[in-house]
Residue frames as qw, qx, qy, qz and C-alpha x, y, z in Angstrom:
[[0.626, 0.012, -0.714, 0.312, 112.83, 130.48, 96.73],
 [0.503, -0.784, 0.042, -0.362, 112.25, 130.65, 100.45],
 [0.326, 0.436, -0.723, 0.426, 114.69, 129.95, 103.30],
 [0.789, -0.484, -0.059, -0.374, 113.52, 127.50, 105.95],
 [0.104, -0.612, 0.745, -0.243, 115.91, 126.35, 108.67],
 [0.539, 0.082, -0.832, -0.105, 116.32, 122.64, 108.97],
 [0.154, -0.094, -0.828, 0.531, 115.37, 122.69, 112.63],
 [0.407, -0.009, 0.053, -0.912, 112.07, 124.48, 112.03],
 [0.214, 0.209, 0.939, -0.170, 109.04, 122.38, 112.98],
 [0.358, 0.121, -0.288, -0.880, 106.44, 122.85, 110.24],
 [0.563, 0.135, 0.700, -0.417, 103.03, 121.14, 110.75],
 [0.334, 0.234, 0.853, 0.327, 101.22, 119.00, 108.27],
 [0.227, 0.747, 0.604, 0.160, 99.30, 120.85, 105.60],
 [0.164, -0.854, -0.018, 0.494, 101.16, 124.19, 106.15],
 [0.672, 0.516, 0.237, 0.476, 102.40, 126.05, 103.11],
 [0.353, -0.694, 0.042, 0.626, 105.07, 128.75, 103.00],
 [0.550, 0.821, 0.148, -0.027, 105.26, 131.22, 100.09],
 [0.729, 0.398, -0.025, 0.556, 108.21, 132.28, 98.02],
 [0.273, 0.557, -0.241, 0.746, 110.94, 134.56, 99.51],
 [0.633, -0.699, 0.016, -0.332, 109.82, 133.92, 103.08],
 [0.338, 0.449, -0.713, 0.419, 112.33, 133.21, 105.85],
 [0.812, -0.513, -0.116, -0.254, 111.79, 130.83, 108.73],
 [0.107, 0.690, -0.639, 0.321, 114.65, 130.75, 111.23],
 [0.459, 0.041, -0.859, 0.221, 115.80, 128.04, 113.68],
 [0.075, -0.238, -0.753, 0.608, 113.77, 127.21, 116.79],
 [0.432, 0.079, -0.098, -0.893, 110.47, 127.99, 115.10],
 [0.179, 0.225, 0.957, -0.037, 107.31, 125.86, 115.36],
 [0.421, 0.112, -0.213, -0.875, 104.36, 126.39, 113.02],
 [0.566, 0.091, 0.709, -0.411, 101.21, 124.36, 113.49],
 [0.392, 0.245, 0.836, 0.295, 99.05, 122.44, 111.01],
 [0.272, 0.676, 0.629, 0.270, 97.21, 123.87, 108.04],
 [0.140, -0.775, -0.064, 0.613, 98.71, 127.35, 108.22],
 [0.599, 0.662, 0.232, 0.386, 99.28, 129.61, 105.26],
 [0.392, -0.660, 0.113, 0.631, 102.44, 131.67, 105.44],
 [0.539, 0.825, 0.158, -0.063, 102.43, 134.03, 102.49],
 [0.713, 0.421, -0.036, 0.560, 105.37, 135.29, 100.41],
 [0.233, 0.584, -0.205, 0.750, 107.92, 137.72, 101.89],
 [0.663, -0.702, -0.058, -0.255, 107.18, 136.81, 105.50],
 [0.373, 0.480, -0.656, 0.448, 109.96, 136.73, 108.07],
 [0.812, -0.526, -0.118, -0.223, 109.56, 134.44, 111.10],
 [0.222, 0.668, -0.608, 0.367, 112.59, 134.73, 113.36],
 [0.480, 0.053, -0.835, 0.264, 113.91, 132.34, 116.01],
 [0.000, -0.107, -0.704, 0.702, 111.76, 131.60, 119.11],
 [0.500, 0.064, -0.067, -0.861, 108.39, 131.89, 117.43],
 [0.164, 0.191, 0.966, -0.065, 105.51, 129.40, 118.00],
 [0.424, 0.104, -0.204, -0.876, 102.48, 129.64, 115.81],
 [0.571, 0.088, 0.722, -0.381, 99.32, 127.51, 116.36],
 [0.370, 0.241, 0.847, 0.295, 97.10, 125.68, 113.85],
 [0.228, 0.714, 0.633, 0.192, 95.06, 127.19, 111.04],
 [0.168, -0.763, -0.063, 0.620, 96.81, 130.60, 111.03],
 [0.587, 0.669, 0.262, 0.375, 97.39, 132.93, 108.09],
 [0.411, -0.646, 0.089, 0.638, 100.32, 135.31, 107.84],
 [0.548, 0.799, 0.245, 0.038, 100.34, 137.85, 105.00],
 [0.700, 0.384, -0.043, 0.601, 103.25, 139.31, 103.05],
 [0.145, 0.697, -0.191, 0.676, 105.62, 141.67, 104.76],
 [0.707, -0.674, -0.012, -0.214, 104.94, 140.50, 108.32],
 [0.408, 0.472, -0.658, 0.421, 107.89, 140.21, 110.66],
 [0.801, -0.522, -0.098, -0.276, 107.33, 137.98, 113.70],
 [0.893, -0.360, -0.067, 0.260, 109.88, 137.51, 116.48],
 [0.450, 0.637, -0.220, 0.586, 112.37, 140.31, 115.84],
 [0.478, -0.175, -0.542, 0.669, 114.31, 141.42, 118.99],
 [0.141, -0.837, -0.483, 0.213, 112.60, 144.01, 121.13],
 [0.282, 0.695, 0.046, 0.660, 112.96, 147.72, 120.44],
 [0.615, -0.783, -0.044, -0.083, 114.20, 148.05, 124.07],
 [0.319, 0.733, -0.526, 0.290, 117.69, 149.15, 124.90],
 [0.496, -0.524, 0.612, -0.322, 117.69, 147.02, 128.01],
 [0.981, 0.147, 0.054, -0.117, 117.36, 143.80, 125.96],
 [0.214, -0.721, 0.648, 0.122, 120.64, 141.90, 126.30],
 [0.431, 0.357, -0.776, -0.290, 120.13, 138.97, 123.95],
 [0.397, -0.102, 0.824, -0.391, 118.28, 136.76, 126.37],
 [0.102, -0.107, -0.894, -0.422, 116.26, 133.90, 124.82],
 [0.367, 0.308, 0.490, -0.728, 112.64, 134.83, 124.60],
 [0.250, 0.271, 0.883, 0.291, 109.69, 133.98, 122.43],
 [0.434, 0.098, -0.101, -0.890, 106.60, 135.00, 120.52],
 [0.193, 0.186, 0.959, -0.094, 103.52, 132.74, 121.00],
 [0.442, 0.125, -0.225, -0.859, 100.54, 132.92, 118.63],
 [0.560, 0.074, 0.727, -0.391, 97.43, 130.82, 119.13],
 [0.362, 0.269, 0.841, 0.298, 95.18, 128.93, 116.68],
 [0.216, 0.710, 0.642, 0.190, 93.04, 130.42, 113.97],
 [0.163, -0.805, -0.062, 0.567, 94.73, 133.82, 114.05],
 [0.600, 0.647, 0.269, 0.387, 95.22, 136.03, 111.00],
 [0.373, -0.651, 0.101, 0.653, 98.17, 138.47, 110.73],
 [0.568, 0.784, 0.248, 0.045, 97.87, 140.82, 107.82],
 [0.674, 0.547, -0.030, 0.496, 100.40, 142.67, 105.74],
 [0.312, 0.555, -0.311, 0.706, 103.47, 144.32, 107.42],
 [0.672, -0.706, -0.042, -0.222, 102.49, 143.51, 111.00],
 [0.387, 0.472, -0.654, 0.446, 105.49, 143.43, 113.38],
 [0.804, -0.559, -0.102, -0.178, 105.48, 141.37, 116.61],
 [0.193, 0.659, -0.638, 0.349, 108.61, 141.67, 118.77],
 [0.718, -0.171, -0.653, 0.170, 109.70, 138.91, 121.17],
 [0.545, -0.813, -0.186, -0.081, 109.72, 139.40, 124.94],
 [0.201, 0.645, -0.549, 0.493, 112.38, 140.49, 127.43],
 [0.311, 0.037, -0.851, 0.422, 113.17, 139.20, 130.92],
 [0.401, -0.114, 0.278, -0.865, 109.96, 140.84, 132.21],
 [0.813, 0.081, 0.292, -0.498, 107.70, 138.16, 130.83],
 [0.405, -0.296, 0.809, 0.306, 110.01, 136.23, 128.50],
 [0.295, 0.327, 0.815, 0.377, 107.44, 136.25, 125.79],
 [0.344, 0.193, -0.084, -0.915, 104.99, 138.24, 123.64],
 [0.233, 0.216, 0.947, -0.049, 101.65, 136.54, 123.18],
 [0.461, 0.107, -0.232, -0.850, 98.70, 136.69, 120.81],
 [0.558, 0.019, 0.720, -0.411, 95.74, 134.41, 121.53],
 [0.329, 0.278, 0.870, 0.238, 93.35, 132.30, 119.48],
 [0.202, 0.719, 0.642, 0.171, 90.92, 133.66, 116.81],
 [0.150, -0.742, -0.057, 0.651, 92.52, 137.07, 116.57],
 [0.562, 0.679, 0.292, 0.371, 92.80, 139.43, 113.61],
 [0.348, -0.630, 0.104, 0.686, 95.74, 141.85, 113.44],
 [0.567, 0.790, 0.230, 0.040, 95.17, 144.10, 110.37],
 [0.689, 0.514, -0.034, 0.510, 97.87, 145.71, 108.27],
 [0.278, 0.598, -0.266, 0.703, 100.78, 147.61, 109.87],
 [0.698, -0.687, -0.068, -0.189, 99.84, 146.71, 113.49],
 [0.357, 0.519, -0.637, 0.445, 102.84, 146.85, 115.83],
 [0.814, -0.542, -0.162, -0.136, 102.92, 144.64, 118.95],
 [0.137, 0.737, -0.561, 0.351, 105.86, 145.38, 121.20],
 [0.431, 0.197, -0.836, 0.275, 107.74, 143.14, 123.64],
 [0.086, -0.095, -0.817, 0.562, 106.04, 141.46, 126.57],
 [0.484, 0.039, 0.005, -0.874, 102.57, 142.39, 125.39],
 [0.184, 0.163, 0.967, -0.065, 99.78, 139.81, 125.93],
 [0.479, 0.075, -0.247, -0.839, 96.76, 139.91, 123.62],
 [0.546, 0.023, 0.731, -0.408, 93.86, 137.59, 124.58],
 [0.298, 0.230, 0.879, 0.292, 91.52, 135.54, 122.46],
 [0.192, 0.702, 0.667, 0.161, 89.02, 136.80, 119.85],
 [0.136, -0.737, -0.057, 0.660, 90.54, 140.25, 119.58],
 [0.548, 0.676, 0.334, 0.362, 90.43, 142.53, 116.52],
 [0.326, -0.672, 0.072, 0.661, 93.13, 145.16, 116.14],
 [0.573, 0.773, 0.274, 0.013, 92.68, 147.41, 113.08],
 [0.699, 0.511, 0.019, 0.500, 95.18, 148.97, 110.72],
 [0.346, 0.569, -0.238, 0.707, 98.23, 150.85, 112.03],
 [0.629, -0.750, -0.014, -0.204, 97.49, 150.45, 115.74],
 [0.454, 0.524, -0.580, 0.429, 100.60, 150.67, 117.83],
 [0.805, -0.554, -0.158, -0.143, 100.85, 148.70, 121.04],
 [0.050, 0.755, -0.567, 0.326, 103.80, 149.46, 123.37],
 [0.444, 0.192, -0.844, 0.231, 105.57, 146.99, 125.65],
 [0.074, -0.067, -0.809, 0.579, 104.10, 145.23, 128.68],
 [0.492, -0.020, -0.053, -0.869, 100.50, 145.89, 127.60],
 [0.235, 0.181, 0.942, -0.155, 97.61, 143.47, 128.54],
 [0.493, 0.064, -0.280, -0.821, 94.70, 143.25, 126.11],
 [0.456, -0.002, 0.820, -0.345, 92.09, 140.92, 127.46],
 [0.293, 0.254, 0.885, 0.258, 89.61, 138.73, 125.51],
 [0.202, 0.706, 0.660, 0.157, 87.12, 140.06, 122.94],
 [0.132, -0.700, -0.006, 0.702, 88.67, 143.53, 122.66],
 [0.564, 0.648, 0.364, 0.361, 88.16, 145.57, 119.45],
 [0.299, -0.628, 0.089, 0.713, 90.68, 148.35, 118.73],
 [0.567, 0.789, 0.238, -0.013, 90.03, 150.53, 115.75],
 [0.735, 0.430, 0.030, 0.523, 92.72, 151.96, 113.45],
 [0.313, 0.605, -0.196, 0.706, 95.61, 154.29, 114.32],
 [0.638, -0.745, -0.050, -0.189, 95.18, 153.74, 118.02],
 [0.411, 0.503, -0.600, 0.467, 98.37, 154.17, 120.21],
 [0.796, -0.552, -0.224, -0.105, 98.56, 152.29, 123.58],
 [0.028, -0.783, 0.528, -0.327, 101.11, 153.39, 126.13],
 [0.503, 0.201, -0.817, 0.200, 103.27, 150.77, 127.91],
 [0.095, -0.048, -0.842, 0.529, 101.92, 148.85, 130.95],
 [0.514, 0.014, 0.083, -0.854, 98.33, 149.68, 130.18],
 [0.215, 0.156, 0.961, -0.076, 95.55, 147.06, 130.54],
 [0.435, 0.018, -0.328, -0.838, 92.53, 147.02, 128.22],
 [0.483, -0.021, 0.740, -0.468, 89.60, 145.13, 129.82],
 [0.250, 0.163, 0.928, 0.223, 87.64, 142.34, 128.21],
 [0.210, 0.655, 0.713, 0.132, 84.85, 143.12, 125.72],
 [0.067, -0.761, -0.104, 0.637, 85.87, 146.75, 125.42],
 [0.561, 0.651, 0.376, 0.347, 85.93, 148.88, 122.29],
 [0.334, -0.604, 0.040, 0.723, 88.39, 151.66, 121.51],
 [0.487, 0.830, 0.231, -0.143, 87.55, 154.20, 118.85],
 [0.756, 0.411, 0.120, 0.494, 89.93, 155.03, 116.00],
 [0.300, 0.691, -0.124, 0.646, 92.80, 157.45, 116.49],
 [0.613, -0.769, -0.060, -0.170, 92.70, 157.20, 120.27],
 [0.302, 0.540, -0.621, 0.481, 95.68, 157.70, 122.57],
 [0.814, -0.450, -0.336, -0.147, 95.49, 155.17, 125.45],
 [0.192, 0.596, -0.528, 0.574, 97.37, 156.36, 128.50],
 [0.410, -0.256, 0.639, -0.598, 95.36, 154.71, 131.28],
 [0.150, 0.070, 0.986, -0.013, 93.60, 151.43, 131.83],
 [0.489, -0.054, -0.363, -0.791, 90.31, 150.83, 129.96],
 [0.486, -0.072, 0.737, -0.465, 87.82, 148.97, 132.17],
 [0.163, 0.122, 0.946, 0.250, 85.92, 145.96, 130.76],
 [0.188, 0.586, 0.788, 0.000, 82.67, 146.08, 128.72],
 [0.079, 0.827, 0.209, -0.516, 82.85, 149.75, 127.71],
 [0.578, 0.659, 0.213, 0.432, 83.39, 151.94, 124.69],
 [0.427, -0.642, 0.025, 0.636, 86.26, 154.49, 124.87],
 [0.498, 0.609, 0.324, 0.527, 86.77, 157.43, 122.59],
 [0.068, -0.984, -0.077, -0.143, 87.51, 161.23, 122.43],
 [0.636, 0.231, -0.291, 0.676, 90.68, 163.04, 123.44],
 [0.060, -0.392, 0.905, -0.155, 91.72, 162.67, 126.21],
 [0.414, -0.101, -0.861, -0.279, 90.31, 159.20, 126.12],
 [0.413, -0.122, 0.415, -0.801, 87.01, 158.96, 127.98],
 [0.298, 0.242, 0.899, -0.212, 84.18, 156.63, 128.78],
 [0.306, 0.127, -0.366, -0.869, 81.68, 156.66, 125.96],
 [0.790, -0.042, -0.010, -0.611, 79.14, 154.18, 127.21],
 [0.668, -0.186, 0.718, -0.069, 78.81, 150.40, 127.60],
 [0.134, 0.308, -0.774, -0.536, 79.65, 148.26, 124.55],
 [0.648, 0.155, 0.558, -0.495, 76.09, 146.96, 124.48],
 [0.728, 0.511, -0.242, -0.389, 76.08, 146.17, 120.75],
 [0.367, 0.491, -0.787, 0.063, 79.15, 144.01, 121.07],
 [0.274, -0.157, 0.836, -0.450, 77.89, 142.30, 124.18],
 [0.754, 0.278, 0.297, -0.515, 74.54, 141.40, 122.48],
 [0.666, 0.531, -0.465, -0.243, 76.37, 139.99, 119.49],
 [0.276, 0.366, -0.858, 0.232, 78.28, 137.71, 121.89],
 [0.552, -0.305, -0.761, -0.150, 75.18, 136.42, 123.60],
 [0.081, -0.015, -0.581, 0.810, 74.98, 138.59, 126.71],
 [0.106, -0.637, -0.761, -0.055, 71.44, 138.72, 128.08],
 [0.014, -0.739, -0.180, -0.649, 69.67, 142.10, 128.33],
 [0.618, -0.767, -0.142, -0.097, 69.50, 141.91, 132.10],
 [0.778, -0.252, 0.031, 0.574, 73.26, 141.42, 132.33],
 [0.368, 0.422, 0.189, 0.807, 73.89, 144.39, 129.99],
 [0.296, -0.818, -0.210, -0.447, 71.47, 146.51, 132.07],
 [0.747, -0.625, -0.092, 0.206, 73.37, 145.60, 135.24],
 [0.659, 0.029, 0.105, 0.745, 76.68, 146.59, 133.59],
 [0.086, 0.655, 0.226, 0.716, 75.14, 149.93, 132.60],
 [0.536, -0.801, -0.198, -0.175, 74.01, 150.43, 136.22],
 [0.783, -0.373, -0.032, 0.497, 77.53, 149.80, 137.47],
 [0.475, 0.171, 0.154, 0.849, 79.13, 152.33, 135.13],
 [0.150, -0.782, -0.281, -0.536, 76.43, 154.84, 135.81],
 [0.656, -0.740, -0.108, 0.102, 77.41, 154.66, 139.42],
 [0.740, -0.243, 0.122, 0.616, 81.10, 154.84, 138.58],
 [0.407, 0.121, 0.300, 0.854, 81.17, 157.50, 135.94],
 [0.092, -0.595, -0.415, -0.682, 77.91, 159.53, 136.15],
 [0.548, -0.745, -0.339, -0.172, 76.63, 159.65, 139.73],
 [0.670, -0.667, 0.051, 0.321, 80.05, 160.08, 141.45],
 [0.343, 0.901, -0.260, 0.058, 82.97, 162.32, 140.60],
 [0.196, -0.664, 0.709, -0.134, 85.50, 160.59, 142.80],
 [0.693, 0.185, -0.654, -0.241, 86.34, 157.06, 141.66],
 [0.178, 0.138, -0.857, 0.463, 87.13, 155.84, 145.17],
 [0.421, 0.137, 0.450, -0.776, 83.72, 157.00, 146.39],
 [0.672, 0.256, -0.327, -0.613, 82.13, 155.57, 143.28],
 [0.497, 0.165, -0.852, -0.003, 83.54, 152.08, 143.94],
 [0.034, 0.032, 0.781, -0.623, 82.29, 152.18, 147.51],
 [0.533, 0.211, 0.132, -0.809, 78.88, 153.34, 146.33],
 [0.664, 0.223, -0.574, -0.423, 78.67, 150.51, 143.78],
 [0.289, 0.097, -0.917, 0.257, 79.72, 147.94, 146.38],
 [0.144, 0.143, 0.681, -0.703, 77.00, 149.06, 148.82],
 [0.468, 0.356, 0.164, -0.792, 74.12, 150.04, 146.53],
 [0.598, 0.356, -0.510, -0.505, 74.20, 147.58, 143.60],
 [0.958, -0.123, 0.116, -0.233, 73.23, 143.89, 143.61],
 [0.442, -0.526, 0.696, 0.208, 76.01, 141.34, 143.90],
 [0.874, 0.466, 0.074, -0.118, 77.12, 139.65, 140.76],
 [0.807, -0.104, 0.284, 0.508, 80.20, 138.18, 139.11],
 [0.460, 0.653, 0.233, 0.554, 80.18, 141.02, 136.63],
 [0.265, -0.936, 0.019, -0.230, 80.16, 143.65, 139.37],
 [0.754, -0.540, 0.261, 0.269, 83.08, 141.89, 141.11],
 [0.750, 0.230, 0.302, 0.542, 85.01, 141.66, 137.85],
 [0.227, 0.823, 0.148, 0.499, 84.61, 145.39, 137.13],
 [0.419, -0.886, 0.112, -0.166, 85.36, 146.63, 140.63],
 [0.844, -0.345, 0.250, 0.326, 88.34, 144.29, 140.98],
 [0.637, 0.488, 0.211, 0.559, 89.70, 145.64, 137.67],
 [0.020, -0.907, -0.023, -0.420, 89.42, 149.20, 138.95],
 [0.675, -0.721, 0.155, 0.020, 91.00, 148.36, 142.36],
 [0.843, -0.179, 0.303, 0.407, 93.96, 146.76, 140.66],
 [0.530, 0.723, 0.182, 0.403, 94.56, 149.60, 138.20],
 [0.533, -0.560, -0.085, 0.628, 97.63, 151.23, 139.66],
 [0.296, 0.075, 0.339, 0.890, 97.91, 153.37, 136.54],
 [0.308, 0.389, 0.281, -0.821, 94.34, 154.60, 137.04],
 [0.428, 0.447, 0.765, 0.180, 91.48, 154.25, 134.63],
 [0.181, 0.336, 0.403, 0.832, 90.27, 156.45, 131.79],
 [0.122, 0.096, 0.310, -0.938, 88.17, 159.53, 132.71],
 [0.332, 0.521, 0.734, -0.280, 84.38, 159.83, 132.69],
 [0.396, 0.573, 0.562, 0.445, 82.29, 161.43, 129.95],
 [0.015, -0.964, -0.260, -0.045, 82.31, 164.97, 131.29]]
């Protein structure tokens, strides 16, 4: 048997496996598969065509001693898969929600803490641990056993190698690896797979060459990139990301 609260809003075509619990104030979209032994707690909203595998716990209260019982939520987009024993905690008064976007894959034993926002088309591999207040932008891939410190931002289309400890912001379009976490080149393979043209990828490589290779001081590097490299939306996106990174960004390759 399973336990589904009478107030839960379950979409057409959605199935819920045995021994699963769905509490009050939960909304699950159409054509979802909720496997056996899943716990979906109050305040959770799940989109259409999602899959949730056994042992997952979605919407438990934050592991934050400042949490005082305020009403907060977890929001999960469409076409997202949540594998075995994933835990996603609801938000606090900081953002009032924890959010996972569309078309994401969270592999087994991933933990997503309170007030973290994960964008669309992200893949987070087994046993990654994401602390509170983290921003993971669109099209990010995080390999297994990665730990991300609270308040960090991971830029779009970036790739973080397995076993990494992420203590500073990771700029967009790059690969990050080693210990301490360092720039390991532009994520050119991922960008090509997603339809980026070669000239755009080359321009991204030029920007990061200016930032991480030709200049040791990041402030000087940003100024050099502004003055010496052609104007583009991509350049503006990267430089604005760095300017707004009050936690700083990961180190260069040397």
